[in-house]
Wavefront OBJ file of the C-alpha trace (Angstrom):
o trace
v -1.370 -32.845 -5.573
v 0.240 -29.462 -4.822
v 3.854 -29.390 -3.667
v 4.522 -27.776 -0.291
v 7.133 -25.032 0.095
v 7.895 -23.663 3.474
v 4.336 -24.317 4.736
v 2.628 -22.631 1.815
v 1.341 -24.453 -1.252
v 2.785 -23.491 -4.661
v -0.531 -22.019 -5.667
v -0.559 -19.658 -2.672
v 2.896 -18.315 -3.429
v 1.770 -15.552 -5.809
v -0.903 -14.347 -3.345
v 1.489 -14.202 -0.516
v 4.095 -12.296 -2.643
v 1.499 -9.736 -3.636
v 0.470 -9.316 0.005
v 4.063 -8.827 0.958
v 4.401 -5.950 -1.608
v 1.377 -4.218 -0.322
v 1.672 -1.131 1.876
v -0.837 -0.267 4.505
v -1.425 3.502 4.339
v -2.816 3.491 7.869
v 0.342 2.028 9.482
v 3.335 2.670 7.202
v 5.965 5.017 8.395
v 7.240 8.013 6.412
v 10.381 6.328 5.118
v 8.409 3.319 3.801
v 5.848 5.656 2.134
v 8.802 7.578 0.536
v 9.897 4.416 -1.113
v 6.890 4.562 -3.387
v 7.230 6.208 -6.776
v 6.395 9.938 -6.710
v 6.146 10.093 -2.861
v 8.516 12.438 -1.188
v 8.569 14.196 2.192
v 5.459 16.468 1.378
v 3.145 13.646 0.238
v 4.312 11.148 2.837
v 3.504 13.668 5.591
v 0.076 14.379 4.007
v -0.679 10.672 3.992
v 0.228 10.279 7.624
v -1.631 13.424 8.658
v -4.782 12.277 6.967
v -5.155 8.950 8.792
v -7.189 6.899 9.319
v -8.378 5.691 5.829
v -11.245 3.250 5.114
v -10.249 2.773 1.464
v -7.155 3.536 -0.494
v -9.084 5.730 -2.945
v -9.523 8.296 -0.183
v -6.043 9.420 -1.098
v -7.741 10.861 -4.211
v -11.173 11.859 -2.840
v -9.649 13.676 0.117
v -7.055 15.281 -2.220
v -4.033 13.819 -0.383
v -2.341 12.795 -3.693
v -2.787 13.986 -7.237
v -4.286 11.394 -9.617
v -1.140 10.919 -11.699
v 0.795 9.743 -8.657
v -2.016 7.644 -7.195
v -2.505 5.803 -10.467
v 1.123 4.824 -10.390
v 1.113 3.251 -6.948
v -2.569 2.332 -6.248
v -1.939 -1.451 -6.927
v 0.556 -1.485 -3.972
v -1.696 0.286 -1.479
v -4.119 -1.132 1.076
v -6.046 0.617 3.854
v -5.988 -1.932 6.633
v -8.554 -1.684 9.430
v -7.547 -2.472 12.986
l 1 2 3 4 5 6 7 8 9 10 11 12 13 14 15 16 17 18 19 20 21 22 23 24 25 26 27 28 29 30 31 32 33 34 35 36 37 38 39 40 41 42 43 44 45 46 47 48 49 50 51 52 53 54 55 56 57 58 59 60 61 62 63 64 65 66 67 68 69 70 71 72 73 74 75 76 77 78 79 80 81 82
């Protein structure tokens, strides 16, 4: 039996934690984007101006971010669809 913690099972906790760390590039505001490693005013504005995104890798294919920056932060990015 799995112990309950605040409505979530223990086995769901890592999944929820990972989801909470994810940043949706379609909705995140500039200050939140700038909290990512390597993202300053310039790249944050490029990300916002390039919306909407269907996949996070469009930041590379559309030349929004250089590969070395994208590789550092890609695990934290999602491109949510509304």
